[in-house]
TORFI-947573 format. One line per field, with one value per atom (N, C-alpha, C, O): residue in three letters; atom name; x, y, z. Coordinates in nm, 2 decimals. Layout:
residu = ALA	...
atome = CA	...
xx = X	...
yy = Y	...
zz = Z	...
% end
This chain:
residu = UNK	UNK	UNK	UNK	UNK	UNK	UNK	UNK	UNK	UNK	UNK	UNK	UNK	UNK	UNK	UNK	UNK	UNK	UNK	UNK	UNK	UNK	UNK	UNK	UNK	UNK	UNK	UNK	UNK	UNK	UNK	UNK	UNK	UNK	UNK	UNK	UNK	UNK	UNK	UNK	UNK	UNK	UNK	UNK	UNK	UNK	UNK	UNK	UNK	UNK	UNK	UNK	UNK	UNK	UNK	UNK	UNK	UNK	UNK	UNK	UNK	UNK	UNK	UNK	UNK	UNK	UNK	UNK	UNK	UNK	UNK	UNK	UNK	UNK	UNK	UNK	UNK	UNK	UNK	UNK	UNK	UNK	UNK	UNK	UNK	UNK	UNK	UNK	UNK	UNK	UNK	UNK	UNK	UNK	UNK	UNK	UNK	UNK	UNK	UNK	UNK	UNK	UNK	UNK	UNK	UNK	UNK	UNK	UNK	UNK	UNK	UNK	UNK	UNK	UNK	UNK	UNK	UNK	UNK	UNK	UNK	UNK	UNK	UNK	UNK	UNK	UNK	UNK	UNK	UNK	UNK	UNK	UNK	UNK	UNK	UNK	UNK	UNK	UNK	UNK	UNK	UNK	UNK	UNK	UNK	UNK	UNK	UNK	UNK	UNK	UNK	UNK	UNK	UNK	UNK	UNK	UNK	UNK	UNK	UNK	UNK	UNK	UNK	UNK	UNK	UNK	UNK	UNK	UNK	UNK	UNK	UNK	UNK	UNK	UNK	UNK	UNK	UNK	UNK	UNK	UNK	UNK	UNK	UNK	UNK	UNK	UNK	UNK	UNK	UNK	UNK	UNK	UNK	UNK	UNK	UNK	UNK	UNK	UNK	UNK	UNK	UNK	UNK	UNK	UNK	UNK	UNK	UNK	UNK	UNK	UNK	UNK	UNK	UNK	UNK	UNK	UNK	UNK	UNK	UNK	UNK	UNK	UNK	UNK	UNK	UNK	UNK	UNK	UNK	UNK	UNK	UNK	UNK	UNK	UNK	UNK	UNK	UNK	UNK	UNK	UNK	UNK	UNK	UNK	UNK	UNK	UNK	UNK	UNK	UNK	UNK	UNK	UNK	UNK	UNK	UNK	UNK	UNK	UNK	UNK	UNK	UNK	UNK	UNK	UNK	UNK	UNK	UNK	UNK	UNK	UNK	UNK	UNK	UNK	UNK	UNK	UNK	UNK	UNK	UNK	UNK	UNK	UNK	UNK	UNK	UNK	UNK	UNK	UNK	UNK	UNK	UNK	UNK	UNK	UNK	UNK	UNK	UNK	UNK	UNK	UNK	UNK	UNK	UNK	UNK	UNK	UNK	UNK	UNK	UNK	UNK	UNK	UNK	UNK	UNK	UNK	UNK	UNK	UNK	UNK	UNK	UNK	UNK	UNK	UNK	UNK	UNK	UNK	UNK	UNK	UNK	UNK	UNK	UNK	UNK	UNK	UNK	UNK	UNK	UNK	UNK	UNK	UNK	UNK	UNK	UNK	UNK	UNK	UNK	UNK	UNK	UNK	UNK	UNK	UNK	UNK	UNK	UNK	UNK	UNK	UNK	UNK	UNK	UNK	UNK	UNK	UNK	UNK	UNK	UNK	UNK	UNK	UNK	UNK	UNK	UNK	UNK	UNK	UNK	UNK	UNK	UNK	UNK	UNK	UNK	UNK	UNK	UNK	UNK	UNK	UNK	UNK	UNK	UNK	UNK	UNK	UNK	UNK	UNK	UNK	UNK	UNK	UNK	UNK	UNK	UNK	UNK	UNK	UNK	UNK	UNK	UNK	UNK	UNK	UNK	UNK	UNK	UNK	UNK	UNK	UNK	UNK	UNK	UNK	UNK	UNK	UNK	UNK	UNK	UNK	UNK	UNK	UNK	UNK	UNK	UNK	UNK	UNK	UNK	UNK	UNK	UNK	UNK	UNK	UNK	UNK	UNK	UNK	UNK	UNK	UNK	UNK	UNK	UNK	UNK	UNK	UNK	UNK	UNK	UNK	UNK	UNK	UNK	UNK	UNK	UNK	UNK	UNK	UNK	UNK	UNK	UNK
atome = N	CA	C	O	N	CA	C	O	N	CA	C	O	N	CA	C	O	N	CA	C	O	N	CA	C	O	N	CA	C	O	N	CA	C	O	N	CA	C	O	N	CA	C	O	N	CA	C	O	N	CA	C	O	N	CA	C	O	N	CA	C	O	N	CA	C	O	N	CA	C	O	N	CA	C	O	N	CA	C	O	N	CA	C	O	N	CA	C	O	N	CA	C	O	N	CA	C	O	N	CA	C	O	N	CA	C	O	N	CA	C	O	N	CA	C	O	N	CA	C	O	N	CA	C	O	N	CA	C	O	N	CA	C	O	N	CA	C	O	N	CA	C	O	N	CA	C	O	N	CA	C	O	N	CA	C	O	N	CA	C	O	N	CA	C	O	N	CA	C	O	N	CA	C	O	N	CA	C	O	N	CA	C	O	N	CA	C	O	N	CA	C	O	N	CA	C	O	N	CA	C	O	N	CA	C	O	N	CA	C	O	N	CA	C	O	N	CA	C	O	N	CA	C	O	N	CA	C	O	N	CA	C	O	N	CA	C	O	N	CA	C	O	N	CA	C	O	N	CA	C	O	N	CA	C	O	N	CA	C	O	N	CA	C	O	N	CA	C	O	N	CA	C	O	N	CA	C	O	N	CA	C	O	N	CA	C	O	N	CA	C	O	N	CA	C	O	N	CA	C	O	N	CA	C	O	N	CA	C	O	N	CA	C	O	N	CA	C	O	N	CA	C	O	N	CA	C	O	N	CA	C	O	N	CA	C	O	N	CA	C	O	N	CA	C	O	N	CA	C	O	N	CA	C	O	N	CA	C	O	N	CA	C	O	N	CA	C	O	N	CA	C	O	N	CA	C	O	N	CA	C	O	N	CA	C	O	N	CA	C	O	N	CA	C	O	N	CA	C	O	N	CA	C	O	N	CA	C	O	N	CA	C	O	N	CA	C	O	N	CA	C	O	N	CA	C	O	N	CA	C	O	N	CA	C	O	N	CA	C	O	N	CA	C	O	N	CA	C	O	N	CA	C	O	N	CA	C	O	N	CA	C	O	N	CA	C	O	N	CA	C	O	N	CA	C	O	N	CA	C	O	N	CA	C	O	N	CA	C	O	N	CA	C	O	N	CA	C	O	N	CA	C	O	N	CA	C	O	N	CA	C	O	N	CA	C	O	N	CA	C	O	N	CA	C	O	N	CA	C	O
xx = 10.94	11.05	10.98	10.91	11.01	10.96	11.04	11.15	10.97	11.03	11.15	11.24	11.16	11.27	11.39	11.49	11.37	11.48	11.60	11.71	11.60	11.71	11.78	11.89	11.72	11.78	11.91	11.93	11.99	12.12	12.13	12.07	12.22	12.25	12.33	12.40	12.32	12.40	12.55	12.57	12.64	12.78	12.81	12.73	12.92	12.96	12.97	12.93	13.03	13.04	12.91	12.89	12.81	12.68	12.61	12.54	12.61	12.54	12.61	12.53	12.74	12.81	12.77	12.74	12.76	12.72	12.58	12.55	12.48	12.34	12.33	12.25	12.39	12.39	12.44	12.37	12.55	12.61	12.52	12.49	12.46	12.36	12.24	12.20	12.19	12.07	12.11	12.03	12.22	12.26	12.30	12.30	12.34	12.38	12.28	12.31	12.16	12.06	11.97	12.01	11.86	11.76	11.71	11.72	11.66	11.62	11.52	11.53	11.43	11.34	11.41	11.36	11.53	11.61	11.64	11.64	11.67	11.71	11.60	11.63	11.47	11.36	11.38	11.31	11.46	11.47	11.59	11.61	11.66	11.78	11.73	11.80	11.62	11.57	11.54	11.57	11.48	11.46	11.58	11.59	11.69	11.82	11.86	11.93	11.83	11.87	11.80	11.85	11.69	11.61	11.62	11.55	11.71	11.72	11.81	11.90	11.76	11.83	11.85	11.77	11.94	11.96	11.89	11.91	11.80	11.73	11.83	11.93	11.79	11.88	11.87	11.95	11.78	11.77	11.90	11.98	11.93	12.05	12.01	11.92	12.06	12.03	12.08	12.20	12.00	12.05	12.17	12.24	12.19	12.31	12.44	12.55	12.44	12.56	12.61	12.72	12.54	12.58	12.56	12.51	12.61	12.61	12.49	12.49	12.38	12.26	12.21	12.22	12.15	12.09	11.96	11.93	11.87	11.74	11.73	11.79	11.65	11.63	11.50	11.40	11.49	11.37	11.38	11.48	11.28	11.29	11.21	11.09	11.28	11.22	11.09	11.08	10.99	10.86	10.77	10.66	10.82	10.74	10.71	10.79	10.61	10.58	10.69	10.76	10.70	10.80	10.77	10.66	10.88	10.87	10.77	10.79	10.67	10.58	10.66	10.76	10.60	10.67	10.68	10.59	10.78	10.80	10.93	10.98	10.98	11.10	11.09	11.05	11.12	11.13	11.27	11.31	11.35	11.49	11.51	11.45	11.59	11.62	11.76	11.78	11.84	11.97	12.03	12.04	12.08	12.14	12.28	12.30	12.38	12.52	12.60	12.56	12.71	12.81	12.92	12.96	12.97	13.08	13.17	13.14	13.28	13.38	13.47	13.46	13.56	13.66	13.59	13.49	13.65	13.60	13.58	13.49	13.68	13.67	13.58	13.56	13.52	13.43	13.33	13.32	13.25	13.16	13.05	13.01	13.00	12.88	12.79	12.83	12.67	12.58	12.53	12.54	12.49	12.43	12.32	12.34	12.21	12.10	12.05	12.05	11.99	11.92	11.77	11.74	11.68	11.54	11.45	11.49	11.33	11.22	11.10	11.09	11.00	10.87	10.77	10.78	10.66	10.55	10.59	10.54	10.69	10.74	10.84	10.87	10.88	10.97	11.10	11.10	11.21	11.34	11.36	11.34	11.40	11.40	11.53	11.54	11.64	11.77	11.86	11.83	11.97	12.07	12.08	12.10	12.07	12.09	12.21	12.24	12.30	12.41	12.38	12.32	12.43	12.40	12.52	12.60	12.52	12.62	12.59	12.47	12.69	12.68	12.77	12.85	12.77	12.85	12.94	12.99	12.97	13.06	12.98	12.86	13.04	12.97	12.92	12.99	12.81	12.76	12.86	12.91	12.88	12.97	12.93	12.82	13.03	13.01	13.04	13.02	13.07	13.09	13.03	13.03	12.97	12.91	13.03	13.14	13.00	13.10	13.12	13.04	13.23	13.26	13.24	13.28	13.18	13.16	13.30	13.39	13.31	13.21	13.19	13.28	13.07	13.03	13.02	13.02	13.01	13.00	12.85	12.78	12.81	12.67	12.64	12.73	12.52	12.48	12.43	12.33	12.49	12.45	12.52	12.49
yy = 8.15	8.24	8.37	8.43	8.42	8.55	8.66	8.64	8.77	8.88	8.94	9.01	8.91	8.97	8.87	8.90	8.75	8.64	8.69	8.64	8.77	8.82	8.94	8.98	8.99	9.10	9.06	8.94	9.15	9.12	9.22	9.33	9.19	9.28	9.40	9.38	9.51	9.62	9.59	9.52	9.64	9.62	9.72	9.81	9.70	9.80	9.94	10.03	9.95	10.09	10.15	10.27	10.07	10.12	10.16	10.27	10.08	10.12	10.25	10.33	10.26	10.37	10.50	10.60	10.49	10.60	10.64	10.76	10.55	10.58	10.64	10.74	10.59	10.64	10.79	10.87	10.81	10.94	11.04	11.15	11.00	11.09	11.12	11.24	11.02	11.05	11.13	11.22	11.11	11.19	11.33	11.42	11.36	11.49	11.56	11.67	11.50	11.56	11.65	11.68	11.69	11.77	11.69	11.57	11.75	11.68	11.56	11.46	11.58	11.47	11.34	11.23	11.35	11.24	11.14	11.02	11.19	11.10	11.00	10.89	11.03	10.94	10.81	10.71	10.81	10.69	10.60	10.50	10.64	10.56	10.42	10.32	10.42	10.29	10.19	10.07	10.25	10.17	10.11	10.01	10.19	10.15	10.02	9.94	10.00	9.87	9.75	9.64	9.77	9.66	9.67	9.60	9.75	9.77	9.66	9.61	9.62	9.53	9.60	9.69	9.56	9.62	9.52	9.40	9.58	9.50	9.47	9.54	9.38	9.35	9.45	9.44	9.55	9.65	9.72	9.75	9.74	9.82	9.93	9.90	10.05	10.16	10.12	10.08	10.15	10.12	10.20	10.17	10.32	10.40	10.35	10.40	10.25	10.20	10.26	10.23	10.36	10.43	10.34	10.23	10.38	10.30	10.31	10.26	10.37	10.39	10.26	10.15	10.26	10.13	10.16	10.28	10.06	10.07	9.98	9.88	10.03	9.95	9.88	9.93	9.77	9.71	9.70	9.65	9.74	9.74	9.62	9.60	9.53	9.40	9.43	9.52	9.36	9.37	9.48	9.51	9.55	9.66	9.64	9.57	9.69	9.67	9.75	9.83	9.72	9.78	9.93	9.98	10.01	10.16	10.20	10.15	10.28	10.33	10.42	10.48	10.44	10.53	10.67	10.71	10.75	10.88	10.89	10.79	11.01	11.04	11.16	11.27	11.15	11.26	11.26	11.17	11.36	11.36	11.39	11.49	11.31	11.33	11.40	11.44	11.40	11.46	11.46	11.35	11.57	11.58	11.64	11.74	11.58	11.61	11.61	11.55	11.68	11.67	11.57	11.56	11.51	11.41	11.42	11.49	11.35	11.35	11.47	11.56	11.48	11.59	11.72	11.73	11.83	11.96	12.00	12.07	11.95	11.98	11.89	11.91	11.78	11.70	11.64	11.52	11.73	11.69	11.60	11.61	11.53	11.45	11.47	11.54	11.42	11.43	11.30	11.20	11.30	11.18	11.22	11.31	11.15	11.18	11.05	10.95	11.06	10.95	10.99	11.10	10.89	10.93	10.83	10.72	10.88	10.80	10.82	10.92	10.73	10.75	10.68	10.57	10.75	10.70	10.66	10.57	10.73	10.69	10.58	10.53	10.52	10.41	10.45	10.51	10.42	10.45	10.38	10.26	10.46	10.40	10.37	10.27	10.44	10.41	10.53	10.64	10.51	10.61	10.63	10.53	10.75	10.78	10.86	10.96	10.82	10.91	10.96	10.89	11.08	11.14	11.23	11.27	11.25	11.33	11.48	11.52	11.56	11.70	11.75	11.85	11.68	11.72	11.62	11.63	11.52	11.41	11.28	11.28	11.16	11.04	11.03	11.08	10.97	10.94	10.84	10.75	10.85	10.76	10.62	10.58	10.53	10.39	10.32	10.20	10.40	10.35	10.45	10.57	10.40	10.49	10.57	10.52	10.70	10.78	10.74	10.67	10.78	10.75	10.88	10.99	10.88	11.00	11.04	10.96	11.17	11.27	11.33	11.33	11.37	11.44	11.59	11.63	11.66	11.81	11.85	11.79	11.95	11.99	12.04	12.10	12.02	12.07	12.21	12.23	12.30	12.44	12.51	12.63
zz = 8.62	8.67	8.71	8.63	8.83	8.88	8.80	8.77	8.78	8.71	8.78	8.73	8.91	8.99	9.00	9.06	8.95	8.95	8.89	8.92	8.78	8.71	8.78	8.73	8.88	8.95	9.03	9.05	9.06	9.13	9.25	9.25	9.34	9.45	9.40	9.30	9.46	9.43	9.46	9.56	9.38	9.42	9.53	9.56	9.60	9.70	9.65	9.71	9.53	9.47	9.43	9.45	9.38	9.35	9.47	9.47	9.58	9.70	9.76	9.81	9.76	9.81	9.73	9.79	9.60	9.52	9.55	9.57	9.55	9.58	9.72	9.73	9.82	9.95	9.95	10.01	9.89	9.89	9.82	9.87	9.71	9.64	9.72	9.72	9.79	9.88	10.00	10.04	10.06	10.17	10.14	10.23	10.02	9.98	9.89	9.84	9.87	9.79	9.88	9.99	9.83	9.91	10.03	10.03	10.13	10.25	10.22	10.29	10.12	10.09	10.05	10.06	10.00	9.94	10.06	10.03	10.17	10.29	10.32	10.38	10.29	10.32	10.24	10.28	10.14	10.05	10.09	10.03	10.20	10.24	10.29	10.26	10.35	10.40	10.28	10.29	10.17	10.05	9.99	9.94	10.00	9.94	10.00	9.94	10.13	10.20	10.13	10.14	10.06	10.00	9.85	9.78	9.79	9.65	9.58	9.64	9.46	9.38	9.24	9.21	9.16	9.03	8.93	8.93	8.84	8.74	8.62	8.61	8.54	8.42	8.31	8.21	8.32	8.22	8.19	8.28	8.06	8.02	7.92	7.83	7.94	7.85	7.71	7.70	7.60	7.47	7.42	7.33	7.49	7.45	7.50	7.46	7.59	7.64	7.77	7.82	7.82	7.94	8.06	8.05	8.18	8.30	8.39	8.50	8.34	8.42	8.47	8.40	8.59	8.64	8.70	8.74	8.69	8.75	8.87	8.88	8.97	9.09	9.10	9.04	9.17	9.21	9.36	9.41	9.44	9.58	9.63	9.60	9.70	9.75	9.82	9.90	9.79	9.85	9.80	9.85	9.70	9.64	9.49	9.43	9.44	9.29	9.21	9.27	9.09	9.00	9.00	9.02	8.98	8.98	8.87	8.76	8.90	8.79	8.69	8.73	8.57	8.48	8.54	8.62	8.50	8.55	8.63	8.68	8.64	8.72	8.80	8.75	8.93	9.02	9.07	9.15	9.03	9.07	9.22	9.27	9.29	9.43	9.45	9.56	9.35	9.36	9.22	9.16	9.17	9.04	9.06	9.13	9.00	9.02	8.89	8.79	8.90	8.79	8.82	8.94	8.72	8.74	8.62	8.52	8.62	8.51	8.52	8.60	8.42	8.42	8.39	8.32	8.43	8.41	8.27	8.23	8.18	8.04	7.96	7.84	8.02	7.96	8.06	8.09	8.12	8.23	8.18	8.07	8.28	8.26	8.38	8.47	8.37	8.49	8.54	8.47	8.66	8.72	8.82	8.90	8.82	8.91	8.96	8.90	9.09	9.15	9.15	9.17	9.12	9.11	9.18	9.21	9.19	9.24	9.16	9.08	9.17	9.10	9.18	9.22	9.21	9.29	9.43	9.49	9.48	9.62	9.62	9.73	9.51	9.50	9.44	9.33	9.51	9.46	9.32	9.32	9.22	9.08	9.02	8.95	9.06	9.00	8.99	9.04	8.92	8.89	8.74	8.67	8.70	8.55	8.54	8.61	8.44	8.40	8.26	8.18	8.23	8.10	8.05	8.13	7.93	7.86	7.87	7.87	7.88	7.87	7.75	7.77	7.64	7.52	7.47	7.36	7.55	7.51	7.53	7.55	7.52	7.54	7.69	7.78	7.71	7.84	7.91	7.84	8.04	8.11	8.09	8.11	8.07	8.05	8.19	8.20	8.29	8.43	8.52	8.49	8.63	8.73	8.79	8.81	8.82	8.89	9.04	9.09	9.09	9.24	9.31	9.26	9.43	9.51	9.56	9.58	9.59	9.59	9.45	9.37	9.42	9.29	9.32	9.43	9.21	9.22	9.21	9.14	9.29	9.28	9.14	9.07	9.09	8.96	8.98	9.05	8.91	8.92	9.03	9.06
% end
């Protein structure tokens, strides 16, 4: 069994979120839109139970360790905000991370539009 056999296609909502994050991030983020067309979601799940997902880009090696943020946003209600960022490593689109800002990390990915961080 190939290590990519357990991967799945992005859902419509996941693809829309990733596209929105790349299109609304810094100019360098747009360069990763082409990779998004070849992205799959790996079976990895964060041990904290959050909705973060990792990507595998068809035809490319696994994303190397490390994170370079391509767009960082706020999501959730104003009284209990959370964060979400899309990242790359070694020139390969890596995934979407959601995180807590004082409450539980989101158990579902946010829907765009998100709010700018800072």
